[in-house]
DSSP file (Angstrom, degrees, kcal/mol; ACC not computed):
  #  RESIDUE AA STRUCTURE BP1 BP2  ACC     N-H-->O    O-->H-N    N-H-->O    O-->H-N    TCO  KAPPA ALPHA  PHI   PSI    X-CA   Y-CA   Z-CA
    1    1 A M              0   0    0      0, 0.0     2,-0.5     0, 0.0    45,-0.2   0.000 360.0 360.0 360.0 149.6   13.1   10.8    3.4
    2    2 A R  E     -A   45   0A   0     43,-1.2    43,-2.0     0, 0.0     2,-0.3  -0.973 360.0-122.5-122.1 129.8   10.3   12.9    4.8
    3    3 A E  E     -A   44   0A   0     -2,-0.5    41,-0.2    41,-0.2     3,-0.1  -0.542  22.6-173.9 -72.6 131.7    6.7   11.8    4.8
    4    4 A R  S    S+     0   0    0     39,-2.2     2,-0.4    -2,-0.3    -1,-0.2   0.727  70.3  32.8 -96.1 -27.4    4.5   14.2    3.0
    5    5 A V  S    S-     0   0    0     38,-0.7     2,-0.2     0, 0.0    -1,-0.2  -0.992  71.0-149.5-133.7 137.6    1.1   12.6    3.8
    6    6 A T        -     0   0    0     -2,-0.4     2,-0.2    -3,-0.1    35,-0.1  -0.679  38.0 -82.7-104.3 162.7    0.0   10.7    6.9
    7    7 A C        -     0   0    0     -2,-0.2     3,-0.2     1,-0.2    -1,-0.1  -0.418  33.2-167.2 -64.3 126.6   -2.5    7.9    7.2
    8    8 A V  S    S+     0   0    0     85,-0.2    -1,-0.2    -2,-0.2    86,-0.0   0.547  82.9  63.5 -91.3  -8.2   -6.0    9.3    7.3
    9    9 A H  S >  S-     0   0    0     84,-0.0     3,-2.0     4,-0.0    -1,-0.2   0.598  89.3-145.3 -91.9 -11.9   -7.5    6.0    8.4
   10   10 A A  T 3  S-     0   0    0      1,-0.3     3,-0.1    -3,-0.2    11,-0.1   0.834  70.8 -53.1  50.0  39.2   -5.6    5.8   11.7
   11   11 A G  T 3  S+     0   0    0      1,-0.2     9,-2.0     9,-0.1    10,-1.1   0.609 115.5 111.8  79.2  10.8   -5.3    2.1   11.5
   12   12 A Y  E <   -D   19   0B   0     -3,-2.0     2,-0.7     7,-0.2    -1,-0.2  -0.973  51.0-158.0-122.9 129.8   -9.0    1.5   11.0
   13   13 A C  E >>> -D   18   0B   0      5,-1.5     4,-1.5    -2,-0.5     5,-1.0  -0.902   3.6-168.9-107.8 109.7  -10.5    0.2    7.8
   14   14 A A  T 345S+     0   0    0     -2,-0.7    -1,-0.1     1,-0.2     5,-0.0   0.771  82.7  67.1 -67.6 -25.5  -14.2    1.1    7.5
   15   15 A A  T 345S+     0   0    0      1,-0.2    -1,-0.2     3,-0.1    -2,-0.0   0.873 115.3  25.3 -66.1 -36.0  -14.6   -1.2    4.5
   16   16 A V  T <45S-     0   0    0     -3,-0.6    -1,-0.2     2,-0.2    -2,-0.2   0.539 102.0-131.9-105.3  -9.6  -13.9   -4.4    6.5
   17   17 A G  T  <5 +     0   0    0     -4,-1.5     2,-0.3     1,-0.2    -3,-0.2   0.799  68.9  87.5  70.1  31.1  -15.1   -2.9    9.8
   18   18 A S  E   <S-D   13   0B   0     -5,-1.0    -5,-1.5     8,-0.0     2,-0.2  -0.945  91.8 -63.5-150.0 172.4  -12.2   -4.0   12.0
   19   19 A D  E     -D   12   0B   0     -2,-0.3    -7,-0.2    -7,-0.2     3,-0.1  -0.429  46.0-165.6 -60.1 123.0   -8.7   -3.0   13.1
   20   20 A A        +     0   0    0     -9,-2.0    18,-0.7    -2,-0.2     2,-0.5   0.761  69.4  46.7 -90.1 -25.9   -6.7   -2.9    9.9
   21   21 A I  S    S-     0   0    0    -10,-1.1    -1,-0.2    16,-0.1     8,-0.2  -0.960 116.0 -18.5-122.3 116.4   -3.2   -2.8   11.3
   22   22 A G  S    S+     0   0    0      6,-1.5     3,-0.2    -2,-0.5     0, 0.0  -0.197  86.2  89.9  83.3-178.4   -2.2   -5.2   14.0
   23   23 A G        -     0   0    0      1,-0.1    -1,-0.2     6,-0.0     0, 0.0   0.040  69.9-114.1  74.6 169.3   -4.5   -7.2   16.3
   24   24 A D  S    S+     0   0    0      5,-0.1     2,-0.8     4,-0.0    -1,-0.1   0.219  71.5 117.4-127.6  16.0   -5.8  -10.6   15.7
   25   25 A A  S    S-     0   0    0     -3,-0.2     2,-0.5     2,-0.2    -6,-0.1  -0.768  92.4 -49.3 -87.7 113.7   -9.6  -10.0   15.4
   26   26 A G  S    S+     0   0    0     -2,-0.8     3,-0.2    -8,-0.1     2,-0.2  -0.476 116.9   4.4  67.9-114.3  -10.7  -10.9   11.9
   27   27 A V  S    S+     0   0    0     -2,-0.5    -2,-0.2     1,-0.2    10,-0.1  -0.524  99.0  62.1 -97.9 166.5   -8.5   -9.3    9.3
   28   28 A G        +     0   0    0      8,-2.0    -6,-1.5     1,-0.2    -1,-0.2   0.619  48.2 132.8 103.6  14.3   -5.4   -7.2    9.7
   29   29 A N    >   -     0   0    0      7,-0.3     3,-1.9    -3,-0.2     6,-0.2  -0.787  30.5-172.9 -98.0  96.7   -2.7   -9.3   11.3
   30   30 A P  T 3  S+     0   0    0      0, 0.0    -1,-0.2     0, 0.0     5,-0.1   0.666  78.8  66.9 -64.6 -14.8    0.3   -8.6    9.1
   31   31 A G  T 3  S+     0   0    0     -3,-0.1    -2,-0.0     2,-0.1     0, 0.0   0.679  86.9  80.2 -77.8 -16.8    2.4  -11.2   11.0
   32   32 A R  S X  S-     0   0    0     -3,-1.9     3,-1.4     1,-0.0    -4,-0.1  -0.763  88.9-115.5 -91.8 133.2    0.2  -14.0    9.7
   33   33 A P  T 3  S+     0   0    0      0, 0.0     3,-0.1     0, 0.0    -2,-0.1  -0.401  97.2   9.7 -63.9 143.6    0.9  -15.3    6.1
   34   34 A N  T 3  S+     0   0    0      1,-0.2    66,-0.5    -4,-0.1     2,-0.2   0.605  91.1 147.6  63.4  14.9   -2.1  -14.7    3.7
   35   35 A S    <   -     0   0    0     -3,-1.4    66,-0.2    -6,-0.2    -1,-0.2  -0.528  53.6-107.6 -77.7 150.3   -3.9  -12.5    6.2
   36   36 A D        -     0   0    0     -2,-0.2    -8,-2.0   -10,-0.1     2,-0.3  -0.442  41.3-174.1 -73.6 150.8   -6.0   -9.7    4.8
   37   37 A L  E     -E   98   0C   0     61,-1.3    61,-1.9   -10,-0.1     2,-0.5  -0.990  21.1-157.5-151.9 137.2   -4.6   -6.2    5.3
   38   38 A C  E     +E   97   0C   0    -18,-0.7     2,-0.3    -2,-0.3    59,-0.2  -0.961  26.0 172.4-111.6 132.4   -5.8   -2.7    4.6
   39   39 A A  E     -E   96   0C   0     57,-2.3    57,-2.5    -2,-0.5     2,-0.2  -0.991  28.0-122.7-143.7 149.9   -3.0   -0.1    4.3
   40   40 A C  E     -E   95   0C   0     -2,-0.3     2,-0.5    55,-0.2    31,-0.4  -0.588  23.1-127.2 -89.2 154.0   -2.6    3.5    3.4
   41   41 A I        -     0   0    0     53,-1.9    52,-2.1    50,-0.2     2,-0.4  -0.878  26.1-166.1-101.0 129.9   -0.4    4.8    0.6
   42   42 A Q  E     - B   0  69A   0     27,-2.3    27,-3.0    -2,-0.5     2,-0.5  -0.910  13.8-139.3-117.6 144.4    2.0    7.5    1.5
   43   43 A M  E     - B   0  68A   0     -2,-0.4   -39,-2.2    25,-0.2   -38,-0.7  -0.888  20.5-161.6-101.6 132.2    4.0    9.8   -0.8
   44   44 A L  E     -AB   3  67A   0     23,-3.0    23,-1.9    -2,-0.5     2,-0.5  -0.883  15.6-131.3-114.1 144.2    7.6   10.4    0.3
   45   45 A S  E     -AB   2  66A   0    -43,-2.0   -43,-1.2    -2,-0.4     2,-0.4  -0.828  26.1-129.4 -91.9 126.3    9.9   13.2   -0.8
   46   46 A V        -     0   0    0     19,-2.4    17,-0.0    -2,-0.5    -1,-0.0  -0.634  16.7-139.7 -79.9 126.1   13.3   11.9   -1.9
   47   47 A Q    >   -     0   0    0     -2,-0.4     3,-1.9     1,-0.1    -1,-0.0  -0.657  16.3-124.8 -83.3 141.6   16.2   13.8   -0.2
   48   48 A P  T 3  S+     0   0    0      0, 0.0    -1,-0.1     0, 0.0    -2,-0.0   0.754 106.9  55.2 -60.1 -25.7   19.1   14.5   -2.6
   49   49 A D  T 3  S+     0   0    0      2,-0.1     2,-0.3     0, 0.0    -3,-0.0   0.386  89.4  96.1 -91.8   5.7   21.6   12.8   -0.3
   50   50 A T  S <  S-     0   0    0     -3,-1.9     3,-0.1     1,-0.1    -4,-0.0  -0.694  79.7-110.1 -98.4 150.6   19.8    9.4   -0.1
   51   51 A K        -     0   0    0     -2,-0.3    -4,-0.1     1,-0.1    -2,-0.1  -0.520  46.1 -96.6 -72.2 139.4   20.5    6.4   -2.2
   52   52 A P        -     0   0    0      0, 0.0     2,-0.2     0, 0.0    11,-0.1  -0.298  39.0-129.6 -59.8 139.7   17.8    5.6   -4.7
   53   53 A K        -     0   0    0      9,-0.5     9,-3.3    -3,-0.1     2,-0.4  -0.541  18.5-115.1 -85.8 155.1   15.3    3.0   -3.5
   54   54 A G  B     -G   61   0D   0      7,-0.2    20,-0.5    -2,-0.2     2,-0.3  -0.750  28.4-118.5 -90.6 139.3   14.3   -0.1   -5.6
   55   55 A C     >  -     0   0    0      5,-2.8     4,-1.7    -2,-0.4    20,-0.3  -0.597   9.4-146.8 -78.2 132.7   10.7   -0.3   -6.8
   56   56 A A  T  4 S+     0   0    0     18,-3.0    19,-0.1    -2,-0.3    -1,-0.1   0.694  96.9  49.7 -71.2 -18.6    8.8   -3.4   -5.5
   57   57 A G  T  4 S+     0   0    0     17,-0.3    -1,-0.2     3,-0.1    18,-0.1   0.916 130.1  10.4 -86.3 -47.5    6.9   -3.5   -8.8
   58   58 A C  T  4 S-     0   0    0      2,-0.2    -2,-0.2    18,-0.0     3,-0.1   0.492  88.6-129.0-113.4  -6.6    9.6   -3.3  -11.5
   59   59 A N     <  +     0   0    0     -4,-1.7     2,-0.2     1,-0.2    -3,-0.1   0.558  66.7 126.6  67.0  10.0   12.8   -3.8   -9.4
   60   60 A R  S    S-     0   0    0      1,-0.1    -5,-2.8    -6,-0.1    -1,-0.2  -0.606  70.4 -90.6 -92.7 159.9   14.3   -0.7  -11.0
   61   61 A K  B     -G   54   0D   0     -7,-0.2     2,-0.8    -2,-0.2    -7,-0.2  -0.397  34.7-126.2 -66.4 142.4   15.7    2.2   -9.0
   62   62 A I        +     0   0    0     -9,-3.3    -9,-0.5     1,-0.1    -1,-0.1  -0.833  38.2 164.0 -93.1 108.9   13.3    5.0   -8.2
   63   63 A K        +     0   0    0     -2,-0.8    -1,-0.1   -11,-0.1     4,-0.1   0.335  37.0 114.1-107.1   3.6   14.9    8.2   -9.5
   64   64 A D  S    S-     0   0    0      2,-0.2   -18,-0.1     1,-0.1    -2,-0.0  -0.205  79.2-113.8 -69.7 165.9   11.8   10.4   -9.4
   65   65 A R  S    S+     0   0    0      1,-0.1   -19,-2.4   -20,-0.1     2,-0.3   0.847 101.9  32.2 -69.3 -33.9   11.4   13.3   -7.1
   66   66 A Y  E     -B   45   0A   0    -21,-0.2     2,-0.3   -23,-0.0    11,-0.2  -0.903  67.7-174.4-123.1 152.5    8.7   11.5   -5.2
   67   67 A L  E     -B   44   0A   0    -23,-1.9   -23,-3.0    -2,-0.3     2,-0.3  -0.943  22.8-117.9-138.9 162.3    8.0    7.8   -4.5
   68   68 A L  E     -BC  43  75A   0      7,-2.4     7,-2.3    -2,-0.3     2,-0.5  -0.785  16.0-157.9-102.4 145.3    5.2    5.9   -2.9
   69   69 A K  E     +BC  42  74A   0    -27,-3.0   -27,-2.3    -2,-0.3     2,-0.3  -0.986  24.5 154.7-122.3 122.3    5.5    3.8    0.2
   70   70 A A  E >   + C   0  73A   0      3,-2.2     3,-1.4    -2,-0.5   -29,-0.1  -0.987  67.2   2.7-147.1 136.3    2.9    1.1    0.7
   71   71 A L  T 3  S-     0   0    0    -31,-0.4     3,-0.1    -2,-0.3    -1,-0.1   0.855 128.0 -62.3  56.0  37.9    3.1   -2.2    2.7
   72   72 A D  T 3  S+     0   0    0      1,-0.2     2,-0.3    -3,-0.0    -1,-0.3   0.729 117.5 105.6  60.6  25.1    6.6   -1.2    3.8
   73   73 A K  E <   -C   70   0A   0     -3,-1.4    -3,-2.2     2,-0.0     2,-0.3  -0.896  68.1-122.2-128.3 160.9    7.8   -1.2    0.2
   74   74 A Y  E     -C   69   0A   0    -20,-0.5   -18,-3.0    -2,-0.3     2,-0.3  -0.825  31.0-178.5-107.9 144.9    8.7    1.5   -2.2
   75   75 A W  E     -C   68   0A   0     -7,-2.3    -7,-2.4    -2,-0.3     2,-0.2  -0.971  31.3-118.5-141.1 148.3    7.0    2.0   -5.6
   76   76 A H    >>  -     0   0    0     -2,-0.3     4,-1.0    -9,-0.2     3,-0.9  -0.575  42.5-113.0 -71.2 153.3    6.9    4.1   -8.8
   77   77 A E  T 34 S+     0   0    0      1,-0.2     3,-0.4   -11,-0.2    13,-0.3   0.880 117.7  47.7 -58.0 -38.2    3.5    5.8   -9.1
   78   78 A D  T 34 S+     0   0    0      1,-0.2    -1,-0.2    10,-0.1    12,-0.0   0.632 106.3  58.5 -79.2 -13.4    2.8    3.7  -12.3
   79   79 A C  T <4 S+     0   0    0     -3,-0.9     2,-1.2     1,-0.1    -1,-0.2   0.672  80.5  87.1 -92.0 -18.4    3.9    0.4  -10.7
   80   80 A L     <  +     0   0    0     -4,-1.0     9,-3.1    -3,-0.4    10,-0.4  -0.709  64.2 147.9 -86.9  99.1    1.5    0.3   -7.8
   81   81 A K  B     -H   88   0E   0     -2,-1.2     2,-0.2     7,-0.2     7,-0.2  -0.882  54.0 -94.7-133.6 158.8   -1.5   -1.4   -9.4
   82   82 A C     >  -     0   0    0      5,-2.2     4,-1.2    -2,-0.3    22,-0.2  -0.552  28.9-138.9 -70.8 135.5   -4.4   -3.7   -8.6
   83   83 A A  T  4 S+     0   0    0     20,-3.2    21,-0.1    -2,-0.2    -1,-0.1   0.718  97.7  40.9 -70.6 -20.8   -3.5   -7.4   -9.4
   84   84 A C  T  4 S+     0   0    0     19,-0.3    -1,-0.1     3,-0.1    20,-0.1   0.927 130.8  15.9 -91.6 -57.0   -7.0   -8.0  -10.8
   85   85 A C  T  4 S-     0   0    0      2,-0.1    -2,-0.1    20,-0.0    19,-0.1   0.505  90.1-129.6-102.1  -5.0   -8.1   -4.9  -12.8
   86   86 A D     <  +     0   0    0     -4,-1.2     2,-0.1     1,-0.2    -3,-0.1   0.648  51.2 155.5  67.6  16.5   -4.7   -3.3  -13.3
   87   87 A C        -     0   0    0      1,-0.1    -5,-2.2    -6,-0.1    -1,-0.2  -0.465  50.9-101.5 -74.1 149.7   -6.0    0.1  -12.1
   88   88 A R  B     -H   81   0E   0     -7,-0.2    -7,-0.2     1,-0.1     3,-0.1  -0.502  30.9-172.9 -72.6 135.7   -3.4    2.5  -10.6
   89   89 A L        +     0   0    0     -9,-3.1    -8,-0.2   -12,-0.2    -1,-0.1   0.186  52.2 111.1-110.1  13.4   -3.4    2.6   -6.8
   90   90 A G        +     0   0    0    -10,-0.4     2,-0.4   -13,-0.3    -1,-0.1   0.170  35.5 128.5 -81.2  19.4   -1.0    5.5   -6.5
   91   91 A E    >   -     0   0    0     -3,-0.1     3,-1.9     4,-0.1   -50,-0.2  -0.639  67.0-113.8 -75.5 127.2   -3.4    8.1   -5.2
   92   92 A V  T 3  S+     0   0    0     -2,-0.4   -50,-0.2     1,-0.3     3,-0.1  -0.379  97.7  11.7 -64.2 132.2   -1.9    9.7   -2.1
   93   93 A G  T 3  S+     0   0    0    -52,-2.1    -1,-0.3     1,-0.3   -85,-0.2   0.360  98.7 125.7  82.7  -5.9   -3.9    8.8    1.0
   94   94 A S    <   -     0   0    0     -3,-1.9   -53,-1.9    -5,-0.1     2,-0.4  -0.264  58.2-116.0 -78.7 174.6   -6.0    6.2   -0.7
   95   95 A T  E     -E   40   0C   0    -55,-0.2    11,-0.3    -3,-0.1     2,-0.3  -0.865  22.8-168.2-115.8 143.6   -6.2    2.7    0.6
   96   96 A L  E     -E   39   0C   0    -57,-2.5   -57,-2.3    -2,-0.4     2,-0.3  -0.877   9.9-149.9-123.0 163.4   -5.1   -0.6   -0.9
   97   97 A Y  E     -EF  38 104C   0      7,-2.5     7,-3.9    -2,-0.3     2,-0.4  -0.924   0.8-150.0-131.4 152.8   -5.9   -4.1    0.2
   98   98 A T  E     +EF  37 103C   0    -61,-1.9   -61,-1.3    -2,-0.3     2,-0.3  -0.976  17.8 167.0-124.5 143.1   -4.2   -7.5    0.2
   99   99 A K  E >  S- F   0 102C   0      3,-1.7     3,-1.6    -2,-0.4   -64,-0.1  -0.946  74.4  -2.8-151.3 130.9   -5.8  -10.9   -0.1
  100  100 A A  T 3  S-     0   0    0    -66,-0.5     3,-0.1    -2,-0.3   -64,-0.1   0.880 130.5 -58.0  52.7  41.4   -3.9  -14.1   -0.8
  101  101 A N  T 3  S+     0   0    0      1,-0.2     2,-0.4   -66,-0.2    -1,-0.3   0.685 111.6 123.0  63.4  21.7   -0.7  -12.1   -1.3
  102  102 A L  E <   -F   99   0C   0     -3,-1.6    -3,-1.7   -20,-0.0     2,-0.5  -0.907  62.2-129.9-110.7 141.6   -2.3  -10.0   -4.0
  103  103 A I  E     -F   98   0C   0     -2,-0.4   -20,-3.2    -5,-0.2     2,-0.3  -0.802  38.3-179.3 -88.3 127.1   -2.5   -6.2   -3.9
  104  104 A L  E     -F   97   0C   0     -7,-3.9    -7,-2.5    -2,-0.5     2,-0.1  -0.891  29.2-121.8-129.7 154.6   -6.1   -5.2   -4.7
  105  105 A C     >  -     0   0    0     -2,-0.3     4,-2.2    -9,-0.2     5,-0.2  -0.420  44.1-100.3 -80.2 169.2   -8.2   -2.1   -5.1
  106  106 A R  H  > S+     0   0    0    -11,-0.3     4,-2.3     1,-0.2     5,-0.2   0.908 120.7  53.7 -60.5 -43.8  -11.3   -1.7   -2.9
  107  107 A R  H  > S+     0   0    0      1,-0.2     4,-0.7     2,-0.2    -1,-0.2   0.921 113.2  41.4 -59.9 -46.2  -13.7   -2.9   -5.6
  108  108 A D  H  4 S+     0   0    0      1,-0.2    -1,-0.2     2,-0.2    -2,-0.2   0.822 112.3  55.8 -73.3 -29.8  -11.8   -6.1   -6.3
  109  109 A Y  H  < S+     0   0    0     -4,-2.2    -2,-0.2     1,-0.2    -1,-0.2   0.901 112.3  42.0 -65.2 -40.7  -11.2   -6.7   -2.6
  110  110 A L  H  < S+     0   0    0     -4,-2.3    -1,-0.2    -5,-0.2    -2,-0.2   0.556  88.3 113.4 -85.3  -8.3  -14.9   -6.6   -1.8
  111  111 A R  S  < S-     0   0    0     -4,-0.7    -3,-0.0    -5,-0.2    -4,-0.0  -0.426  75.6-112.2 -64.7 133.4  -15.9   -8.6   -4.9
  112  112 A P              0   0    0      0, 0.0    -1,-0.1     0, 0.0    -2,-0.1  -0.347 360.0 360.0 -65.9 149.6  -17.4  -12.0   -3.9
  113  113 A P              0   0    0      0, 0.0    -2,-0.1     0, 0.0    -3,-0.0   0.492 360.0 360.0 -65.9 360.0  -15.3  -15.0   -4.8
């Protein structure tokens, strides 16, 4: 597979104001369970000679020409959604957030508890 879009945030999430990937200051340590994380969504072009990937949302094979990669998992465009409002998060180069093991859009991530 060949990446078609690269991360425009360069590992920094302006919404939370801290290092989003790695490090242990505030949010963003993917090695800790239940830690908050900001990640970019990338679109990958499927090469004809590769085995179809399984979608993390529906568990079916992704047979489309393009697939999304987010949080080191592969998704159909329609399967990558916010756990709260169900809005589609499949915009290339956009950002998604996780909190309490839920995938969220920016609005729901920033919503007070």
